[in-house]
VOKOLNU-537185 format. One record per atom (N, C-alpha, C, O): atom name; chain; residue number from 1; x, y, z; residue in one letter. Coordinates in steps of 0.02 Angstrom, whole numbers, padded with zeros to 5 digits, always signed. Each point is the difference from the previous one (the first is absolute). Layout:
# VOKOLNU-537185
atom CA, chain A, n NUM, px X, py Y, pz Z, res A
...
***
This chain:
# VOKOLNU-537185
atom N, chain A, n 1, px +11242, py +03967, pz +04333, res X
atom CA, chain A, n 1, px +00040, py +00054, pz -00026, res X
atom C, chain A, n 1, px +00074, py -00019, pz -00002, res X
atom O, chain A, n 1, px +00036, py +00017, pz -00047, res X
atom N, chain A, n 2, px -00014, py -00052, pz +00099, res X
atom CA, chain A, n 2, px +00071, py -00020, pz +00001, res X
atom C, chain A, n 2, px +00017, py -00046, pz -00058, res X
atom O, chain A, n 2, px +00055, py +00002, pz -00027, res X
atom N, chain A, n 3, px -00103, py -00044, pz +00008, res X
atom CA, chain A, n 3, px +00013, py -00049, pz -00053, res X
atom C, chain A, n 3, px +00016, py +00033, pz -00066, res X
atom O, chain A, n 3, px +00034, py -00029, pz -00042, res X
atom N, chain A, n 4, px -00059, py +00090, pz +00031, res X
atom CA, chain A, n 4, px +00012, py +00034, pz -00063, res X
atom C, chain A, n 4, px +00065, py +00040, pz +00000, res X
atom O, chain A, n 4, px +00024, py +00021, pz -00053, res X
atom N, chain A, n 5, px +00004, py -00011, pz +00112, res X
atom CA, chain A, n 5, px +00065, py +00032, pz +00007, res X
atom C, chain A, n 5, px +00008, py +00063, pz -00040, res X
atom O, chain A, n 5, px -00045, py +00043, pz -00001, res X
atom N, chain A, n 6, px +00102, py -00037, pz -00031, res X
atom CA, chain A, n 6, px +00016, py +00060, pz -00039, res X
atom C, chain A, n 6, px -00025, py -00003, pz -00072, res X
atom O, chain A, n 6, px +00011, py +00046, pz -00039, res X
atom N, chain A, n 7, px -00045, py -00101, pz +00022, res X
atom CA, chain A, n 7, px -00021, py -00009, pz -00069, res X
atom C, chain A, n 7, px -00061, py +00043, pz -00018, res X
atom O, chain A, n 7, px -00011, py +00014, pz -00059, res X
atom N, chain A, n 8, px -00027, py +00007, pz +00109, res X
atom CA, chain A, n 8, px -00061, py +00039, pz -00012, res X
atom C, chain A, n 8, px -00009, py +00051, pz +00055, res X
atom O, chain A, n 8, px +00023, py -00011, pz +00057, res X
atom N, chain A, n 9, px -00055, py +00067, pz -00072, res X
atom CA, chain A, n 9, px -00019, py +00048, pz +00052, res X
atom C, chain A, n 9, px -00062, py -00028, pz +00034, res X
atom O, chain A, n 9, px -00048, py -00019, pz -00034, res X
atom N, chain A, n 10, px +00048, py +00018, pz +00100, res X
atom CA, chain A, n 10, px -00055, py -00029, pz +00038, res X
atom C, chain A, n 10, px -00030, py +00052, pz +00045, res X
atom O, chain A, n 10, px +00036, py +00035, pz +00036, res X
atom N, chain A, n 11, px -00102, py -00029, pz -00037, res X
atom CA, chain A, n 11, px -00037, py +00043, pz +00047, res X
atom C, chain A, n 11, px -00043, py -00048, pz +00041, res X
atom O, chain A, n 11, px -00037, py -00040, pz -00029, res X
atom N, chain A, n 12, px +00041, py +00044, pz +00094, res X
atom CA, chain A, n 12, px -00037, py -00045, pz +00044, res X
atom C, chain A, n 12, px -00060, py +00034, pz +00032, res X
atom O, chain A, n 12, px +00002, py +00059, pz +00016, res X
atom N, chain A, n 13, px -00054, py -00098, pz -00005, res X
atom CA, chain A, n 13, px -00059, py +00022, pz +00037, res X
atom C, chain A, n 13, px -00017, py -00054, pz +00051, res X
atom O, chain A, n 13, px +00012, py -00059, pz -00013, res X
atom N, chain A, n 14, px -00038, py +00079, pz +00070, res X
atom CA, chain A, n 14, px -00015, py -00049, pz +00053, res X
atom C, chain A, n 14, px -00066, py -00037, pz -00013, res X
atom O, chain A, n 14, px -00010, py -00054, pz +00028, res X
atom N, chain A, n 15, px -00034, py +00083, pz -00068, res X
atom CA, chain A, n 15, px -00064, py -00032, pz -00013, res X
atom C, chain A, n 15, px -00030, py +00028, pz -00065, res X
atom O, chain A, n 15, px +00029, py +00044, pz -00031, res X
atom N, chain A, n 16, px -00087, py -00070, pz +00013, res X
atom CA, chain A, n 16, px -00033, py +00022, pz -00061, res X
atom C, chain A, n 16, px -00018, py +00074, pz +00000, res X
atom O, chain A, n 16, px +00007, py +00033, pz -00052, res X
atom N, chain A, n 17, px -00029, py -00008, pz +00109, res X
atom CA, chain A, n 17, px -00018, py +00071, pz +00004, res X
atom C, chain A, n 17, px +00060, py +00045, pz -00015, res X
atom O, chain A, n 17, px -00006, py +00049, pz -00036, res X
atom N, chain A, n 18, px +00063, py -00067, pz +00065, res X
atom CA, chain A, n 18, px +00060, py +00041, pz -00012, res X
atom C, chain A, n 18, px +00022, py -00006, pz -00073, res X
atom O, chain A, n 18, px +00023, py +00049, pz -00029, res X
atom N, chain A, n 19, px -00029, py -00108, pz +00000, res X
atom CA, chain A, n 19, px +00018, py -00008, pz -00071, res X
atom C, chain A, n 19, px -00043, py +00045, pz -00044, res X
atom O, chain A, n 19, px +00026, py +00033, pz -00045, res X
atom N, chain A, n 20, px -00091, py -00031, pz +00059, res X
atom CA, chain A, n 20, px -00045, py +00043, pz -00038, res X
atom C, chain A, n 20, px +00018, py +00073, pz +00010, res X
atom O, chain A, n 20, px +00002, py +00039, pz -00048, res X
atom N, chain A, n 21, px +00011, py -00019, pz +00110, res X
atom CA, chain A, n 21, px +00019, py +00069, pz +00014, res X
atom C, chain A, n 21, px +00063, py +00019, pz -00039, res X
atom O, chain A, n 21, px +00004, py +00056, pz -00027, res X
atom N, chain A, n 22, px +00045, py -00100, pz +00024, res X
atom CA, chain A, n 22, px +00061, py +00014, pz -00038, res X
atom C, chain A, n 22, px -00016, py +00009, pz -00074, res X
atom O, chain A, n 22, px +00025, py +00047, pz -00031, res X
atom N, chain A, n 23, px -00066, py -00091, pz +00004, res X
atom CA, chain A, n 23, px -00017, py +00005, pz -00071, res X
atom C, chain A, n 23, px -00040, py +00063, pz -00015, res X
atom O, chain A, n 23, px +00011, py +00034, pz -00050, res X
atom N, chain A, n 24, px -00058, py -00017, pz +00095, res X
atom CA, chain A, n 24, px -00041, py +00060, pz -00010, res X
atom C, chain A, n 24, px +00041, py +00064, pz +00008, res X
atom O, chain A, n 24, px -00019, py +00052, pz -00027, res X
atom N, chain A, n 25, px +00074, py -00056, pz +00064, res X
atom CA, chain A, n 25, px +00041, py +00060, pz +00009, res X
atom C, chain A, n 25, px +00051, py +00009, pz -00056, res X
atom O, chain A, n 25, px +00039, py +00048, pz +00000, res X
atom N, chain A, n 26, px -00041, py -00093, pz -00049, res X
atom CA, chain A, n 26, px +00044, py +00008, pz -00058, res X
atom C, chain A, n 26, px +00059, py -00047, pz -00003, res X
atom O, chain A, n 26, px +00040, py +00004, pz -00047, res X
atom N, chain A, n 27, px -00033, py -00048, pz +00096, res X
atom CA, chain A, n 27, px +00055, py -00049, pz -00003, res X
atom C, chain A, n 27, px -00010, py -00044, pz -00061, res X
atom O, chain A, n 27, px -00054, py -00028, pz -00010, res X
atom N, chain A, n 28, px +00105, py +00022, pz -00031, res X
atom CA, chain A, n 28, px -00003, py -00041, pz -00060, res X
atom C, chain A, n 28, px +00018, py -00072, pz +00018, res X
atom O, chain A, n 28, px +00044, py -00012, pz +00042, res X
atom N, chain A, n 29, px -00078, py -00036, pz -00073, res X
atom CA, chain A, n 29, px +00015, py -00070, pz +00011, res X
atom C, chain A, n 29, px -00009, py -00038, pz -00066, res X
atom O, chain A, n 29, px -00048, py +00012, pz -00037, res X
atom N, chain A, n 30, px +00094, py -00056, pz +00024, res X
atom CA, chain A, n 30, px -00006, py -00044, pz -00059, res X
atom C, chain A, n 30, px -00033, py -00066, pz +00019, res X
atom O, chain A, n 30, px -00034, py -00031, pz -00040, res X
atom N, chain A, n 31, px +00045, py +00010, pz +00103, res X
atom CA, chain A, n 31, px -00030, py -00062, pz +00026, res X
atom C, chain A, n 31, px -00020, py +00011, pz +00072, res X
atom O, chain A, n 31, px +00024, py +00046, pz +00033, res X
atom N, chain A, n 32, px -00068, py -00089, pz -00009, res X
atom CA, chain A, n 32, px -00020, py -00001, pz +00071, res X
atom C, chain A, n 32, px +00010, py -00071, pz +00025, res X
atom O, chain A, n 32, px -00023, py -00047, pz -00032, res X
atom N, chain A, n 33, px +00057, py +00040, pz +00088, res X
atom CA, chain A, n 33, px +00008, py -00064, pz +00033, res X
atom C, chain A, n 33, px -00033, py +00008, pz +00068, res X
atom O, chain A, n 33, px +00018, py +00045, pz +00038, res X
atom N, chain A, n 34, px -00065, py -00090, pz -00023, res X
atom CA, chain A, n 34, px -00039, py +00007, pz +00062, res X
atom C, chain A, n 34, px -00013, py -00067, pz +00032, res X
atom O, chain A, n 34, px -00005, py -00051, pz -00034, res X
atom N, chain A, n 35, px +00001, py +00052, pz +00099, res X
atom CA, chain A, n 35, px -00025, py -00058, pz +00037, res X
atom C, chain A, n 35, px -00074, py -00007, pz -00016, res X
atom O, chain A, n 35, px -00034, py +00049, pz -00015, res X
atom N, chain A, n 36, px +00008, py -00109, pz +00017, res X
atom CA, chain A, n 36, px -00072, py -00010, pz -00006, res X
atom C, chain A, n 36, px -00033, py +00018, pz +00066, res X
atom O, chain A, n 36, px -00049, py +00037, pz +00001, res X
atom N, chain A, n 37, px +00076, py -00062, pz +00054, res X
atom CA, chain A, n 37, px -00029, py +00012, pz +00066, res X
atom C, chain A, n 37, px +00037, py +00057, pz +00035, res X
atom O, chain A, n 37, px +00060, py -00006, pz +00016, res X
atom N, chain A, n 38, px -00096, py +00060, pz -00005, res X
atom CA, chain A, n 38, px +00028, py +00058, pz +00035, res X
atom C, chain A, n 38, px -00054, py +00028, pz +00046, res X
atom O, chain A, n 38, px -00060, py -00008, pz -00015, res X
atom N, chain A, n 39, px +00079, py +00039, pz +00070, res X
atom CA, chain A, n 39, px -00050, py +00034, pz +00041, res X
atom C, chain A, n 39, px -00030, py +00059, pz -00040, res X
atom O, chain A, n 39, px +00033, py +00027, pz -00044, res X
atom N, chain A, n 40, px -00094, py -00009, pz +00060, res X
atom CA, chain A, n 40, px -00031, py +00055, pz -00037, res X
atom C, chain A, n 40, px -00019, py -00023, pz -00070, res X
atom O, chain A, n 40, px -00033, py -00052, pz -00008, res X
atom N, chain A, n 41, px +00055, py +00089, pz -00041, res X
atom CA, chain A, n 41, px -00014, py -00018, pz -00070, res X
atom C, chain A, n 41, px +00045, py -00058, pz -00021, res X
atom O, chain A, n 41, px +00061, py +00007, pz -00001, res X
atom N, chain A, n 42, px -00091, py -00063, pz -00016, res X
atom CA, chain A, n 42, px +00040, py -00058, pz -00020, res X
atom C, chain A, n 42, px +00018, py +00004, pz -00074, res X
atom O, chain A, n 42, px -00020, py +00046, pz -00035, res X
atom N, chain A, n 43, px +00059, py -00094, pz +00013, res X
atom CA, chain A, n 43, px +00023, py +00000, pz -00069, res X
atom C, chain A, n 43, px -00056, py -00005, pz -00050, res X
atom O, chain A, n 43, px +00004, py +00031, pz -00054, res X
atom N, chain A, n 44, px -00055, py -00068, pz +00070, res X
atom CA, chain A, n 44, px -00057, py -00006, pz -00045, res X
atom C, chain A, n 44, px -00034, py +00068, pz -00010, res X
atom O, chain A, n 44, px -00017, py +00018, pz -00057, res X
atom N, chain A, n 45, px +00006, py +00019, pz +00111, res X
atom CA, chain A, n 45, px -00031, py +00066, pz -00006, res X
atom C, chain A, n 45, px +00046, py +00049, pz -00037, res X
atom O, chain A, n 45, px -00024, py +00041, pz -00039, res X
atom N, chain A, n 46, px +00089, py -00046, pz +00051, res X
atom CA, chain A, n 46, px +00047, py +00042, pz -00037, res X
atom C, chain A, n 46, px -00004, py -00015, pz -00075, res X
atom O, chain A, n 46, px +00000, py +00046, pz -00040, res X
atom N, chain A, n 47, px -00004, py -00109, pz +00022, res X
atom CA, chain A, n 47, px -00005, py -00019, pz -00070, res X
atom C, chain A, n 47, px -00065, py +00027, pz -00031, res X
atom O, chain A, n 47, px +00000, py +00023, pz -00057, res X
atom N, chain A, n 48, px -00055, py -00026, pz +00094, res X
atom CA, chain A, n 48, px -00063, py +00028, pz -00024, res X
atom C, chain A, n 48, px +00007, py +00075, pz -00014, res X
atom O, chain A, n 48, px -00024, py +00024, pz -00051, res X
atom N, chain A, n 49, px +00057, py +00012, pz +00096, res X
atom CA, chain A, n 49, px +00011, py +00072, pz -00010, res X
atom C, chain A, n 49, px +00043, py +00011, pz -00062, res X
atom O, chain A, n 49, px -00015, py +00044, pz -00041, res X
atom N, chain A, n 50, px +00068, py -00083, pz +00035, res X
atom CA, chain A, n 50, px +00044, py +00008, pz -00058, res X
atom C, chain A, n 50, px -00038, py -00014, pz -00065, res X
atom O, chain A, n 50, px +00010, py +00035, pz -00050, res X
atom N, chain A, n 51, px -00053, py -00085, pz +00050, res X
atom CA, chain A, n 51, px -00039, py -00015, pz -00061, res X
atom C, chain A, n 51, px -00044, py +00060, pz -00020, res X
atom O, chain A, n 51, px -00008, py +00014, pz -00059, res X
atom N, chain A, n 52, px -00020, py +00020, pz +00109, res X
atom CA, chain A, n 52, px -00043, py +00058, pz -00014, res X
atom C, chain A, n 52, px +00040, py +00062, pz -00019, res X
atom O, chain A, n 52, px -00017, py +00035, pz -00048, res X
atom N, chain A, n 53, px +00069, py -00021, pz +00086, res X
atom CA, chain A, n 53, px +00036, py +00064, pz -00005, res X
atom C, chain A, n 53, px +00064, py -00002, pz -00041, res X
atom O, chain A, n 53, px +00018, py +00050, pz -00030, res X
atom N, chain A, n 54, px +00015, py -00106, pz +00028, res X
atom CA, chain A, n 54, px +00064, py -00007, pz -00036, res X
atom C, chain A, n 54, px +00002, py -00069, pz -00035, res X
atom O, chain A, n 54, px +00040, py -00042, pz +00020, res X
atom N, chain A, n 55, px -00083, py +00031, pz -00070, res X
atom CA, chain A, n 55, px -00005, py -00066, pz -00031, res X
atom C, chain A, n 55, px +00066, py -00029, pz -00025, res X
atom O, chain A, n 55, px +00012, py -00060, pz +00007, res X
atom N, chain A, n 56, px +00030, py +00102, pz -00036, res X
atom CA, chain A, n 56, px +00064, py -00027, pz -00025, res X
atom C, chain A, n 56, px +00044, py -00023, pz +00058, res X
atom O, chain A, n 56, px +00037, py -00049, pz -00008, res X
atom N, chain A, n 57, px -00040, py +00082, pz +00064, res X
atom CA, chain A, n 57, px +00038, py -00020, pz +00058, res X
atom C, chain A, n 57, px -00029, py -00063, pz +00032, res X
atom O, chain A, n 57, px +00036, py -00040, pz +00029, res X
atom N, chain A, n 58, px -00102, py +00032, pz -00033, res X
atom CA, chain A, n 58, px -00032, py -00061, pz +00026, res X
atom C, chain A, n 58, px +00027, py -00061, pz -00037, res X
atom O, chain A, n 58, px +00006, py -00054, pz +00029, res X
atom N, chain A, n 59, px +00009, py +00062, pz -00093, res X
atom CA, chain A, n 59, px +00027, py -00056, pz -00039, res X
atom C, chain A, n 59, px +00074, py -00013, pz +00016, res X
atom O, chain A, n 59, px +00027, py -00052, pz -00018, res X
atom N, chain A, n 60, px +00005, py +00099, pz +00051, res X
atom CA, chain A, n 60, px +00070, py -00007, pz +00019, res X
atom C, chain A, n 60, px +00006, py -00005, pz +00076, res X
atom O, chain A, n 60, px +00042, py +00032, pz +00032, res X
atom N, chain A, n 61, px -00087, py -00073, pz -00003, res X
atom CA, chain A, n 61, px -00004, py -00007, pz +00072, res X
atom C, chain A, n 61, px +00015, py -00073, pz +00019, res X
atom O, chain A, n 61, px -00029, py -00046, pz -00029, res X
atom N, chain A, n 62, px +00074, py +00036, pz +00075, res X
atom CA, chain A, n 62, px +00019, py -00066, pz +00024, res X
atom C, chain A, n 62, px -00019, py -00006, pz +00073, res X
atom O, chain A, n 62, px +00017, py +00044, pz +00041, res X
atom N, chain A, n 63, px -00052, py -00097, pz -00024, res X
atom CA, chain A, n 63, px -00019, py -00012, pz +00070, res X
atom C, chain A, n 63, px +00042, py -00056, pz +00028, res X
atom O, chain A, n 63, px +00009, py -00052, pz -00031, res X
atom N, chain A, n 64, px +00016, py +00064, pz +00092, res X
atom CA, chain A, n 64, px +00040, py -00048, pz +00037, res X
atom C, chain A, n 64, px -00044, py -00028, pz +00055, res X
atom O, chain A, n 64, px -00034, py +00038, pz +00035, res X
atom N, chain A, n 65, px +00034, py -00104, pz -00026, res X
atom CA, chain A, n 65, px -00044, py -00029, pz +00050, res X
atom C, chain A, n 65, px +00026, py -00066, pz +00027, res X
atom O, chain A, n 65, px +00040, py -00034, pz -00032, res X
atom N, chain A, n 66, px -00064, py +00017, pz +00090, res X
atom CA, chain A, n 66, px +00010, py -00067, pz +00027, res X
atom C, chain A, n 66, px -00067, py -00037, pz +00002, res X
atom O, chain A, n 66, px -00005, py -00055, pz +00028, res X
atom N, chain A, n 67, px -00047, py +00086, pz -00057, res X
atom CA, chain A, n 67, px -00066, py -00030, pz -00001, res X
atom C, chain A, n 67, px -00001, py -00060, pz -00047, res X
atom O, chain A, n 67, px +00033, py -00001, pz -00052, res X
atom N, chain A, n 68, px -00071, py -00049, pz +00071, res X
atom CA, chain A, n 68, px -00010, py -00058, pz -00043, res X
atom C, chain A, n 68, px -00038, py +00020, pz -00063, res X
atom O, chain A, n 68, px -00037, py +00049, pz +00001, res X
atom N, chain A, n 69, px +00047, py -00086, pz -00055, res X
atom CA, chain A, n 69, px -00035, py +00015, pz -00063, res X
atom C, chain A, n 69, px -00075, py -00003, pz +00008, res X
atom O, chain A, n 69, px -00037, py +00031, pz -00039, res X
atom N, chain A, n 70, px +00012, py -00067, pz +00090, res X
atom CA, chain A, n 70, px -00072, py -00006, pz +00010, res X
atom C, chain A, n 70, px -00030, py +00057, pz +00041, res X
atom O, chain A, n 70, px -00061, py +00004, pz +00007, res X
atom N, chain A, n 71, px +00103, py +00041, pz +00020, res X
atom CA, chain A, n 71, px -00025, py +00056, pz +00040, res X
atom C, chain A, n 71, px -00043, py +00046, pz -00044, res X
atom O, chain A, n 71, px +00020, py +00015, pz -00057, res X
atom N, chain A, n 72, px -00078, py +00007, pz +00082, res X
atom CA, chain A, n 72, px -00044, py +00042, pz -00041, res X
atom C, chain A, n 72, px +00032, py +00063, pz -00028, res X
atom O, chain A, n 72, px -00011, py +00016, pz -00058, res X
atom N, chain A, n 73, px +00051, py +00019, pz +00097, res X
atom CA, chain A, n 73, px +00034, py +00061, pz -00025, res X
atom C, chain A, n 73, px +00047, py -00018, pz -00057, res X
atom O, chain A, n 73, px +00003, py +00034, pz -00051, res X
atom N, chain A, n 74, px +00034, py -00086, pz +00061, res X
atom CA, chain A, n 74, px +00048, py -00023, pz -00051, res X
atom C, chain A, n 74, px -00038, py -00020, pz -00064, res X
atom O, chain A, n 74, px +00022, py +00016, pz -00055, res X
atom N, chain A, n 75, px -00077, py -00052, pz +00063, res X
atom CA, chain A, n 75, px -00038, py -00021, pz -00059, res X
atom C, chain A, n 75, px -00030, py +00059, pz -00037, res X
atom O, chain A, n 75, px -00002, py +00000, pz -00062, res X
atom N, chain A, n 76, px -00020, py +00051, pz +00098, res X
atom CA, chain A, n 76, px -00028, py +00059, pz -00033, res X
atom C, chain A, n 76, px +00054, py +00038, pz -00040, res X
atom O, chain A, n 76, px -00012, py +00023, pz -00055, res X
atom N, chain A, n 77, px +00072, py -00018, pz +00084, res X
atom CA, chain A, n 77, px +00055, py +00033, pz -00036, res X
atom C, chain A, n 77, px +00019, py -00041, pz -00062, res X
atom O, chain A, n 77, px +00012, py +00028, pz -00053, res X
atom N, chain A, n 78, px -00009, py -00094, pz +00061, res X
atom CA, chain A, n 78, px +00015, py -00043, pz -00057, res X
atom C, chain A, n 78, px -00052, py +00009, pz -00055, res X
atom O, chain A, n 78, px +00017, py +00003, pz -00059, res X
atom N, chain A, n 79, px -00081, py +00001, pz +00079, res X
atom CA, chain A, n 79, px -00054, py +00008, pz -00049, res X
atom C, chain A, n 79, px +00005, py +00066, pz -00037, res X
atom O, chain A, n 79, px -00021, py +00005, pz -00058, res X
atom N, chain A, n 80, px +00047, py +00046, pz +00090, res X
atom CA, chain A, n 80, px +00010, py +00065, pz -00032, res X
atom C, chain A, n 80, px +00061, py +00001, pz -00046, res X
atom O, chain A, n 80, px +00010, py +00048, pz -00037, res X
atom N, chain A, n 81, px +00029, py -00100, pz +00039, res X
atom CA, chain A, n 81, px +00060, py -00003, pz -00041, res X
atom C, chain A, n 81, px +00060, py +00034, pz +00032, res X
atom O, chain A, n 81, px +00050, py +00013, pz -00034, res X
atom N, chain A, n 82, px -00054, py +00000, pz +00099, res X
atom CA, chain A, n 82, px +00056, py +00031, pz +00036, res X
atom C, chain A, n 82, px +00057, py -00050, pz +00006, res X
atom O, chain A, n 82, px -00011, py -00061, pz +00007, res X
atom N, chain A, n 83, px +00071, py +00086, pz -00008, res X
atom CA, chain A, n 83, px +00059, py -00042, pz +00011, res X
atom C, chain A, n 83, px +00009, py -00011, pz +00075, res X
atom O, chain A, n 83, px -00001, py +00048, pz +00039, res X
atom N, chain A, n 84, px +00009, py -00111, pz -00020, res X
atom CA, chain A, n 84, px +00009, py -00017, pz +00071, res X
atom C, chain A, n 84, px +00061, py -00045, pz +00006, res X
atom O, chain A, n 84, px +00008, py -00047, pz -00038, res X
atom N, chain A, n 85, px +00034, py +00063, pz +00086, res X
atom CA, chain A, n 85, px +00060, py -00041, pz +00013, res X
atom C, chain A, n 85, px -00002, py -00020, pz +00074, res X
atom O, chain A, n 85, px -00018, py +00040, pz +00043, res X
atom N, chain A, n 86, px +00038, py -00102, pz -00030, res X
atom CA, chain A, n 86, px -00003, py -00025, pz +00069, res X
atom C, chain A, n 86, px +00065, py +00011, pz +00036, res X
atom O, chain A, n 86, px +00054, py +00002, pz -00029, res X
atom N, chain A, n 87, px -00061, py +00006, pz +00096, res X
atom CA, chain A, n 87, px +00058, py +00005, pz +00044, res X
atom C, chain A, n 87, px +00026, py -00070, pz +00011, res X
atom O, chain A, n 87, px -00039, py -00048, pz +00000, res X
atom N, chain A, n 88, px +00102, py +00039, pz +00011, res X
atom CA, chain A, n 88, px +00052, py +00052, pz -00004, res X
atom C, chain A, n 88, px +00012, py +00020, pz -00072, res X
atom O, chain A, n 88, px -00003, py -00041, pz -00046, res X
atom N, chain A, n 89, px +00016, py +00105, pz +00036, res X
atom CA, chain A, n 89, px +00008, py +00028, pz -00067, res X
atom C, chain A, n 89, px +00070, py -00017, pz -00026, res X
atom O, chain A, n 89, px +00050, py +00010, pz +00034, res X
atom N, chain A, n 90, px -00048, py -00035, pz -00095, res X
atom CA, chain A, n 90, px +00062, py -00014, pz -00034, res X
atom C, chain A, n 90, px +00026, py +00065, pz -00031, res X
atom O, chain A, n 90, px -00031, py +00027, pz -00045, res X
atom N, chain A, n 91, px +00088, py -00002, pz +00071, res X
atom CA, chain A, n 91, px +00025, py +00065, pz -00023, res X
atom C, chain A, n 91, px +00009, py +00004, pz -00075, res X
atom O, chain A, n 91, px -00024, py +00049, pz -00030, res X
atom N, chain A, n 92, px +00058, py -00097, pz -00003, res X
atom CA, chain A, n 92, px +00007, py +00006, pz -00072, res X
atom C, chain A, n 92, px -00067, py +00002, pz -00037, res X
atom O, chain A, n 92, px -00007, py +00036, pz -00049, res X
atom N, chain A, n 93, px -00042, py -00073, pz +00073, res X
atom CA, chain A, n 93, px -00067, py +00001, pz -00032, res X
atom C, chain A, n 93, px -00032, py +00068, pz +00010, res X
atom O, chain A, n 93, px -00033, py +00026, pz -00046, res X
atom N, chain A, n 94, px +00041, py +00004, pz +00105, res X
atom CA, chain A, n 94, px -00029, py +00066, pz +00014, res X
atom C, chain A, n 94, px +00032, py +00053, pz -00045, res X
atom O, chain A, n 94, px -00035, py +00041, pz -00030, res X
atom N, chain A, n 95, px +00101, py -00042, pz +00026, res X
atom CA, chain A, n 95, px +00035, py +00049, pz -00041, res X
atom C, chain A, n 95, px -00019, py -00008, pz -00073, res X
atom O, chain A, n 95, px -00010, py +00049, pz -00036, res X
atom N, chain A, n 96, px +00004, py -00111, pz +00013, res X
atom CA, chain A, n 96, px -00020, py -00012, pz -00070, res X
atom C, chain A, n 96, px -00071, py +00026, pz -00013, res X
atom O, chain A, n 96, px -00012, py +00030, pz -00052, res X
atom N, chain A, n 97, px -00034, py -00042, pz +00100, res X
atom CA, chain A, n 97, px -00069, py +00024, pz -00009, res X
atom C, chain A, n 97, px -00001, py +00076, pz -00004, res X
atom O, chain A, n 97, px -00033, py +00029, pz -00043, res X
atom N, chain A, n 98, px +00069, py +00005, pz +00088, res X
atom CA, chain A, n 98, px +00002, py +00073, pz +00000, res X
atom C, chain A, n 98, px +00030, py +00026, pz -00065, res X
atom O, chain A, n 98, px -00027, py +00046, pz -00030, res X
atom N, chain A, n 99, px +00082, py -00076, pz +00008, res X
atom CA, chain A, n 99, px +00032, py +00023, pz -00062, res X
atom C, chain A, n 99, px -00046, py -00009, pz -00060, res X
atom O, chain A, n 99, px -00002, py +00043, pz -00044, res X
atom N, chain A, n 100, px -00036, py -00097, pz +00043, res X
atom CA, chain A, n 100, px -00046, py -00014, pz -00055, res X
atom C, chain A, n 100, px -00060, py +00046, pz +00002, res X
atom O, chain A, n 100, px -00026, py +00022, pz -00052, res X
atom N, chain A, n 101, px +00002, py -00006, pz +00112, res X
atom CA, chain A, n 101, px -00062, py +00039, pz +00008, res X
atom C, chain A, n 101, px +00010, py +00075, pz +00000, res X
atom O, chain A, n 101, px -00047, py +00037, pz -00013, res X
atom N, chain A, n 102, px +00108, py -00014, pz +00027, res X
atom CA, chain A, n 102, px +00013, py +00072, pz +00006, res X
atom C, chain A, n 102, px -00001, py +00034, pz -00068, res X
atom O, chain A, n 102, px +00010, py +00060, pz -00005, res X
***
């Protein structure tokens, strides 16, 4: 959230469940940025929910990870066509992705 600074309005959630609750309560979002590995609902499960419930938002979803490209979760997200960026996150690249995807 800090990386986007004043350039975008940011709503934060601690995990996938909270992100879904925010969306279901009417919070508007142009993009979703999520960790792949989270306690509870992970990024992969969040993306599955987005594909079912908010398909256009699923296409505007960026996953941040330190997982190797060979990790099964990472490979499944890649196979779905999800955007994945590795840590450490390059701020200009993140801002450019959000601006392009929003």
